[in-house]
C-alpha positions as CSV (number, residue, x, y, z in Angstrom):
1,X,-32.9,-29.2,-9.0
2,X,-33.3,-27.4,-5.7
3,X,-30.5,-26.3,-3.4
4,X,-27.2,-25.6,-5.1
5,X,-25.3,-25.4,-1.8
6,X,-25.5,-29.1,-0.8
7,X,-24.3,-30.8,-4.0
8,X,-27.0,-29.5,-6.3
9,X,-24.5,-28.3,-8.9
10,X,-23.0,-31.7,-9.3
11,X,-26.4,-33.4,-9.6
12,X,-27.6,-30.8,-12.1
13,X,-24.6,-31.4,-14.3
14,X,-25.1,-35.2,-14.1
15,X,-28.8,-34.8,-15.0
16,X,-28.0,-32.7,-18.0
17,X,-26.1,-35.7,-19.5
18,X,-29.4,-37.5,-19.8
19,X,-32.1,-34.8,-20.0
20,X,-32.6,-32.0,-22.5
21,X,-33.9,-29.6,-19.9
22,X,-32.7,-29.1,-16.4
23,X,-33.8,-26.3,-14.1
24,X,-31.8,-25.1,-11.1
25,X,-33.1,-23.1,-8.2
26,X,-30.6,-21.5,-5.9
27,X,-33.0,-21.5,-3.0
28,X,-30.5,-20.2,-0.4
29,X,-28.8,-17.6,-2.7
30,X,-25.3,-19.0,-2.2
31,X,-24.3,-19.7,-5.8
32,X,-20.9,-18.3,-6.7
33,X,-20.0,-16.7,-10.0
34,X,-17.9,-19.7,-11.1
35,X,-20.7,-22.2,-10.5
36,X,-23.3,-19.9,-12.1
37,X,-21.2,-19.8,-15.3
38,X,-20.6,-23.6,-15.1
39,X,-24.4,-24.2,-15.0
40,X,-25.3,-21.8,-17.7
41,X,-22.4,-22.8,-20.0
42,X,-23.8,-26.4,-19.8
43,X,-27.3,-25.3,-20.8
44,X,-28.9,-25.5,-17.3
45,X,-31.6,-22.9,-16.7
46,X,-31.6,-20.9,-13.5
47,X,-35.1,-20.3,-12.0
48,X,-36.4,-18.6,-8.8
49,X,-38.9,-21.3,-7.8
50,X,-40.2,-24.8,-8.7
51,X,-41.6,-25.4,-12.1
52,X,-45.1,-26.9,-11.8
53,X,-44.6,-29.2,-14.7
54,X,-41.3,-30.7,-13.7
55,X,-40.3,-33.2,-11.0
56,X,-38.8,-31.4,-8.0
57,X,-35.5,-32.8,-6.6
58,X,-34.4,-31.4,-3.2
59,X,-32.4,-32.4,-0.1
60,X,-34.2,-34.2,2.6
61,X,-33.8,-31.2,4.9
62,X,-35.2,-28.7,2.5
63,X,-38.6,-27.2,3.7
64,X,-40.6,-27.5,0.5
65,X,-44.3,-28.3,0.2
66,X,-43.5,-30.8,-2.6
67,X,-40.5,-32.9,-3.2
68,X,-40.6,-35.7,-5.8
69,X,-37.1,-37.1,-5.1
70,X,-34.4,-36.4,-2.5
71,X,-30.8,-35.8,-3.3
72,X,-30.1,-39.2,-1.9
73,X,-32.5,-40.9,-4.2
74,X,-31.3,-39.1,-7.4
75,X,-27.7,-39.8,-6.4
76,X,-28.5,-43.5,-6.2
77,X,-30.2,-43.5,-9.5
78,X,-27.4,-41.6,-11.2
79,X,-24.8,-44.1,-9.9
80,X,-26.7,-47.2,-10.7
81,X,-24.8,-47.9,-14.0
82,X,-21.4,-47.3,-12.2
83,X,-22.4,-49.8,-9.5
84,X,-23.4,-52.4,-12.1
85,X,-20.2,-52.0,-14.1
86,X,-17.9,-51.7,-11.1
87,X,-19.3,-54.9,-9.5
88,X,-17.9,-54.1,-6.1
89,X,-19.6,-54.2,-2.7
90,X,-20.7,-50.7,-1.4
91,X,-21.0,-49.6,2.2
92,X,-22.8,-46.4,3.1
93,X,-22.3,-45.0,6.7
94,X,-24.7,-42.5,8.2
95,X,-25.8,-41.6,11.7
96,X,-25.7,-38.6,14.1
97,X,-22.2,-39.3,15.4
98,X,-19.3,-41.6,14.7
99,X,-19.6,-41.7,10.9
100,X,-16.1,-40.8,10.0
101,X,-14.5,-43.0,12.7
102,X,-16.5,-45.9,11.5
103,X,-15.5,-45.3,7.9
104,X,-11.8,-45.3,8.9
105,X,-12.1,-48.4,11.0
106,X,-13.7,-50.2,8.1
107,X,-10.9,-48.8,5.8
108,X,-8.3,-50.7,8.0
109,X,-10.4,-53.9,8.0
110,X,-10.9,-53.8,4.2
111,X,-7.5,-52.4,3.3
112,X,-6.6,-55.4,1.2
113,X,-9.5,-54.4,-1.1
114,X,-8.1,-50.9,-1.7
115,X,-11.4,-49.2,-0.8
116,X,-12.7,-46.1,-2.6
117,X,-13.5,-43.7,0.3
118,X,-15.7,-40.7,0.8
119,X,-15.4,-39.2,4.2
120,X,-15.4,-35.8,5.9
121,X,-11.6,-36.2,5.9
122,X,-11.4,-36.5,2.1
123,X,-11.9,-38.8,-0.8
124,X,-9.4,-41.6,-1.4
125,X,-8.8,-44.4,-3.8
126,X,-6.8,-46.8,-1.7
127,X,-4.1,-44.7,-0.1
128,X,-4.2,-42.0,-2.9
129,X,-5.9,-38.8,-1.9
130,X,-8.4,-37.7,-4.5
131,X,-9.7,-34.5,-2.8
132,X,-9.1,-33.1,0.7
133,X,-11.9,-30.6,1.3
134,X,-15.1,-32.4,0.4
135,X,-18.4,-32.6,2.2
136,X,-20.5,-35.8,2.8
137,X,-23.5,-34.6,1.0
138,X,-24.8,-37.5,-1.2
139,X,-23.9,-35.7,-4.4
140,X,-20.2,-36.0,-3.5
141,X,-20.5,-39.8,-4.0
142,X,-20.7,-38.9,-7.7
143,X,-17.7,-36.6,-7.5
144,X,-15.7,-39.2,-5.7
145,X,-16.5,-41.8,-8.4
146,X,-15.6,-39.4,-11.1
147,X,-12.3,-38.5,-9.5
148,X,-11.4,-42.1,-9.0
149,X,-11.7,-43.0,-12.7
150,X,-10.4,-46.4,-13.5
151,X,-9.0,-47.2,-10.1
152,X,-8.2,-50.7,-8.8
153,X,-10.7,-50.3,-5.9
154,X,-12.5,-53.5,-5.0
155,X,-14.9,-52.0,-2.5
156,X,-16.4,-48.6,-1.7
157,X,-17.1,-47.0,1.7
158,X,-19.1,-43.8,1.5
159,X,-19.9,-41.5,4.5
160,X,-23.3,-39.9,3.8
161,X,-25.2,-37.2,5.7
162,X,-28.8,-37.7,6.7
163,X,-29.4,-41.2,5.1
164,X,-28.6,-43.5,2.3
165,X,-29.0,-43.6,-1.5
166,X,-30.4,-47.1,-1.8
167,X,-27.3,-48.3,-3.6
168,X,-25.5,-49.8,-0.6
169,X,-25.0,-53.5,-0.2
170,X,-24.5,-52.7,3.5
171,X,-25.8,-49.6,5.2
172,X,-24.5,-48.6,8.6
173,X,-26.4,-46.4,11.0
174,X,-24.0,-45.5,13.8
175,X,-26.5,-44.0,16.3
176,X,-29.2,-41.4,16.9
177,X,-27.3,-39.7,19.7
178,X,-29.3,-36.6,19.3
179,X,-32.6,-36.5,17.3
180,X,-32.3,-32.9,16.1
181,X,-35.1,-31.2,14.0
182,X,-34.7,-30.6,10.3
183,X,-36.9,-29.0,7.6
184,X,-37.7,-26.0,9.9
185,X,-38.9,-28.4,12.6
186,X,-41.2,-30.4,10.3
187,X,-39.0,-33.5,10.3
188,X,-36.1,-35.0,12.2
189,X,-32.7,-36.6,11.8
190,X,-34.1,-40.0,12.7
191,X,-36.7,-39.8,10.0
192,X,-34.2,-38.6,7.4
193,X,-31.7,-41.3,8.2
194,X,-34.4,-44.0,7.7
195,X,-33.4,-43.8,4.1
196,X,-30.4,-46.0,4.9
197,X,-32.9,-48.9,5.3
198,X,-33.2,-49.0,1.5
199,X,-29.8,-50.8,1.5
200,X,-29.7,-54.5,0.9
201,X,-28.8,-55.1,4.6
202,X,-28.3,-52.6,7.5
203,X,-26.1,-52.6,10.6
204,X,-27.8,-50.4,13.2
205,X,-26.9,-49.4,16.8
206,X,-29.3,-51.4,19.0
207,X,-30.8,-48.5,21.0
208,X,-31.6,-46.5,17.8
209,X,-33.1,-49.6,16.2
210,X,-35.4,-50.4,19.0
211,X,-36.6,-46.8,19.4
212,X,-37.0,-45.8,15.7
213,X,-36.5,-48.6,13.2
214,X,-37.7,-52.0,14.5
215,X,-40.1,-52.3,11.5
216,X,-36.9,-53.1,9.5
217,X,-36.0,-56.1,11.6
218,X,-35.8,-58.5,8.7
219,X,-32.9,-56.7,7.0
220,X,-31.1,-55.4,10.1
221,X,-28.1,-56.6,12.1
222,X,-27.7,-54.7,15.4
223,X,-24.7,-53.8,17.6
224,X,-24.2,-52.5,21.1
225,X,-21.4,-52.2,23.6
226,X,-23.6,-53.0,26.6
227,X,-26.8,-54.7,25.4
228,X,-26.4,-58.4,24.9
229,X,-29.6,-58.6,22.9
230,X,-27.7,-57.1,19.9
231,X,-26.3,-59.3,17.2
232,X,-22.8,-57.9,18.0
233,X,-22.0,-57.0,21.5
234,X,-18.9,-56.7,23.7
235,X,-17.9,-58.4,27.0
236,X,-14.8,-58.4,29.2
237,X,-14.0,-54.9,28.0
238,X,-10.7,-53.4,29.4
239,X,-10.4,-49.8,28.3
240,X,-6.9,-48.2,27.8
241,X,-5.6,-45.0,26.4
242,X,-3.4,-46.8,23.9
243,X,-5.3,-50.0,23.4
244,X,-8.6,-51.4,24.5
245,X,-9.3,-55.2,24.6
246,X,-12.7,-56.9,24.4
247,X,-14.4,-60.1,23.5
248,X,-17.0,-59.7,20.7
249,X,-20.0,-62.0,20.8
250,X,-21.7,-62.5,17.5
251,X,-25.2,-63.9,17.9
252,X,-27.5,-64.3,14.9
253,X,-25.8,-61.8,12.5
254,X,-26.9,-62.5,8.9
255,X,-24.4,-61.9,6.0
256,X,-25.2,-60.7,2.5
257,X,-25.1,-64.3,1.4
258,X,-27.7,-65.3,4.0
259,X,-25.3,-67.1,6.3
260,X,-26.1,-66.7,10.0
261,X,-23.0,-66.2,12.2
262,X,-22.8,-67.5,15.8
263,X,-19.2,-67.0,17.2
264,X,-17.0,-64.9,19.4
265,X,-13.5,-63.6,19.1
266,X,-11.2,-61.2,21.0
267,X,-10.1,-57.8,19.6
268,X,-7.5,-55.2,20.6
269,X,-7.8,-51.7,19.1
270,X,-7.7,-48.0,19.8
271,X,-11.0,-47.2,21.6
272,X,-10.3,-45.4,24.9
273,X,-13.9,-44.8,25.8
274,X,-17.3,-46.4,25.3
275,X,-18.4,-44.3,22.3
276,X,-15.1,-45.2,20.5
277,X,-15.8,-48.9,21.1
278,X,-19.3,-48.4,19.7
279,X,-17.8,-47.1,16.4
280,X,-15.6,-50.2,16.4
281,X,-18.6,-52.5,16.7
282,X,-20.3,-50.6,13.8
283,X,-17.3,-51.3,11.6
284,X,-17.1,-55.0,12.8
285,X,-20.8,-55.5,12.1
286,X,-20.4,-54.1,8.5
287,X,-17.3,-56.3,7.9
288,X,-19.0,-59.4,9.1
289,X,-22.1,-58.6,7.0
290,X,-19.9,-58.4,4.0
291,X,-18.5,-61.8,4.8
292,X,-15.1,-60.8,6.1
293,X,-13.2,-63.4,8.2
294,X,-12.8,-62.6,11.9
295,X,-9.0,-63.0,11.6
296,X,-8.9,-60.2,9.0
297,X,-11.1,-58.1,11.3
298,X,-8.8,-58.6,14.2
299,X,-5.8,-57.6,12.1
300,X,-7.5,-54.5,10.8
301,X,-8.5,-53.4,14.3
302,X,-4.9,-53.9,15.6
303,X,-3.7,-51.5,12.9
304,X,-6.3,-48.8,13.7
305,X,-4.7,-46.1,15.8
306,X,-7.3,-43.4,15.7
307,X,-7.6,-40.6,13.2
308,X,-6.7,-36.9,13.2
309,X,-9.9,-34.9,13.4
310,X,-11.7,-37.3,15.7
311,X,-9.8,-38.9,18.6
312,X,-6.0,-39.2,18.7
313,X,-3.4,-39.4,21.5
314,X,0.2,-38.0,21.4
315,X,3.0,-37.4,23.9
316,X,4.8,-34.1,24.0
317,X,7.5,-33.2,26.6
318,X,6.1,-35.7,29.1
319,X,2.5,-34.6,28.7
320,X,-0.2,-36.9,27.3
321,X,-2.5,-34.9,24.9
322,X,-5.8,-36.4,24.0
323,X,-7.5,-34.6,21.1
324,X,-11.3,-34.8,20.5
325,X,-11.6,-32.4,17.6
326,X,-14.9,-32.8,15.8
327,X,-17.3,-30.6,13.9
328,X,-20.2,-32.8,15.1
329,X,-19.3,-32.7,18.8
330,X,-22.2,-33.8,21.0
331,X,-22.8,-33.9,24.8
332,X,-22.8,-37.6,25.3
333,X,-19.4,-37.9,23.7
334,X,-18.1,-35.2,26.0
335,X,-19.5,-37.1,29.0
336,X,-17.7,-40.2,27.9
337,X,-14.5,-38.3,27.4
338,X,-14.7,-36.7,30.8
339,X,-15.3,-40.1,32.5
340,X,-12.2,-41.4,30.7
341,X,-9.9,-38.6,31.7
342,X,-11.0,-38.5,35.3
343,X,-9.1,-41.7,35.9
344,X,-5.8,-40.3,34.6
345,X,-3.0,-38.5,36.3
346,X,-3.2,-34.7,36.9
347,X,-5.8,-34.0,34.1
348,X,-7.0,-30.6,32.7
349,X,-9.7,-30.1,30.0
350,X,-9.6,-27.6,27.2
351,X,-13.1,-27.2,25.9
352,X,-14.7,-24.9,23.3
353,X,-14.7,-24.4,19.6
354,X,-16.8,-22.6,17.0
355,X,-20.3,-22.2,15.8
356,X,-21.6,-22.9,12.3
357,X,-19.2,-25.8,11.4
358,X,-22.2,-28.2,11.0
359,X,-25.9,-27.7,10.4
360,X,-26.8,-28.8,14.0
361,X,-25.5,-27.0,17.1
362,X,-24.5,-28.5,20.4
363,X,-27.0,-28.6,23.3
364,X,-25.2,-26.0,25.5
365,X,-27.6,-26.1,28.4
366,X,-27.1,-29.8,28.8
367,X,-23.3,-29.4,28.3
368,X,-23.2,-26.7,31.0
369,X,-25.0,-29.1,33.5
370,X,-22.4,-31.8,32.7
371,X,-19.5,-29.4,33.3
372,X,-21.0,-28.2,36.5
373,X,-21.2,-31.8,37.8
374,X,-17.5,-32.5,37.2
375,X,-14.6,-31.8,39.5
376,X,-12.2,-31.5,36.6
377,X,-10.3,-28.3,35.9
378,X,-11.5,-26.5,32.6
379,X,-9.9,-24.1,30.3
380,X,-12.4,-22.5,27.9
381,X,-11.6,-21.5,24.3
382,X,-13.1,-19.7,21.3
383,X,-16.8,-18.9,20.7
384,X,-18.3,-22.0,22.3
385,X,-15.9,-21.9,25.2
386,X,-16.8,-18.3,26.0
387,X,-20.5,-19.1,25.9
388,X,-20.0,-22.1,28.2
389,X,-18.0,-20.1,30.7
390,X,-20.7,-17.4,30.9
391,X,-23.4,-20.0,31.2
392,X,-21.6,-21.6,34.1
393,X,-21.5,-18.2,35.9
394,X,-18.0,-18.6,37.1
395,X,-14.7,-16.9,36.5
396,X,-12.4,-19.3,34.7
397,X,-9.4,-19.4,32.4
398,X,-10.3,-18.4,28.9
399,X,-8.3,-18.1,25.7
400,X,-9.5,-17.1,22.2
401,X,-7.0,-19.4,20.5
402,X,-6.7,-23.1,21.3
403,X,-2.9,-23.1,20.9
404,X,-2.6,-20.5,23.7
405,X,-4.8,-22.7,26.0
406,X,-2.7,-25.7,25.1
407,X,0.5,-23.8,26.0
408,X,-0.8,-23.3,29.6
409,X,-2.3,-26.7,29.9
410,X,1.0,-28.4,29.2
411,X,1.9,-27.8,32.8
412,X,-0.3,-30.8,33.6
413,X,0.4,-34.5,33.0
414,X,-2.7,-35.1,31.0
415,X,-4.5,-32.7,28.6
416,X,-7.9,-33.5,27.1
417,X,-8.7,-31.0,24.2
418,X,-12.4,-31.1,23.3
419,X,-12.8,-28.7,20.4
420,X,-15.7,-28.2,18.0
421,X,-14.1,-27.6,14.6
422,X,-13.1,-29.1,11.3
423,X,-9.6,-30.5,12.0
424,X,-8.1,-29.0,8.9
425,X,-9.2,-25.5,9.9
426,X,-7.6,-26.0,13.3
427,X,-4.3,-27.2,11.9
428,X,-4.0,-24.2,9.7
429,X,-4.3,-21.8,12.7
């Protein structure tokens, strides 16, 4: 078992239940004393390199010459018996951006099934929080299942980084907004996420499907906000801060049972910009593929009001505050958000955040070009904000702490806060 940082400890312990000998290689040297003791107490041998006579299990992003099975694949194998006994539909959501929002949209649509959830905002069994601080590495699907125990969950929705395990009845690929390199440049996000196509059926954003995955056309339903060639696309869209309305046109979507859907229906939900609506379509596509009735989808979308840690809107002392707080912030989402706020009254934009909150960093050069092309007023914050300000070559308002920036910005009618961070870390400041 290679890489004990990204779920390797959990997988190693599960493997020890069915194998006499398990070897663990802490390739990044991050193993803490508690985990070290946990492994050795359970009879797992620590090594400093791969054993030539043993299968090598490693994350898809790990730069090894030989990998016999990825963390995604072994997680799927280890949960096979649970899946058979649970007898519930399983959805796995991957993609470069929009994963968490799609999971929470689906959670509202499938609320009557008390879904078991793994997301970057925590693990849940229905409305019960199982664990707050948990990553979306595939091994944490195992931890979520173990934490849930004998829950009354009648479906499962798991957010998974860099692909799927092969267990999913419906896999969702939200987008390939940025195809960043992995494995020290020898592979890419799009290649790793192709693992999601081992699901029974996949819902994939149309542009990503046409560019990277059209060889999987026979198991794929597509969605798009703007392209009417997709199985699910939108028309008559009217964006609003509080509620966006649209007509969804379903053209040739195939369900798990093999039924082909041709219909259209109207929806109203929280989706103030195009990238938010794309997440909605991802959730709708998955729900339809599962066989959910459009009326239940409409009701779930009406109840979705955004989530803390992605996009949310609040009023405070007469100021509208729009928060885009996201560890996976990308330039296209920033562009959509700026287009949205340009139409509002007296706007100001707080932008910045921190480095190192996800494996991939934001494309600063492209973001600087975007900011230079805007007439909006900016307030820069934290590490990323300082770098952006210097890159723009201009004197601007800068604060180290976002709360100080917000205090100044409250003089405006509308504040857009674009901040690269884990939401829980920001709320503790």
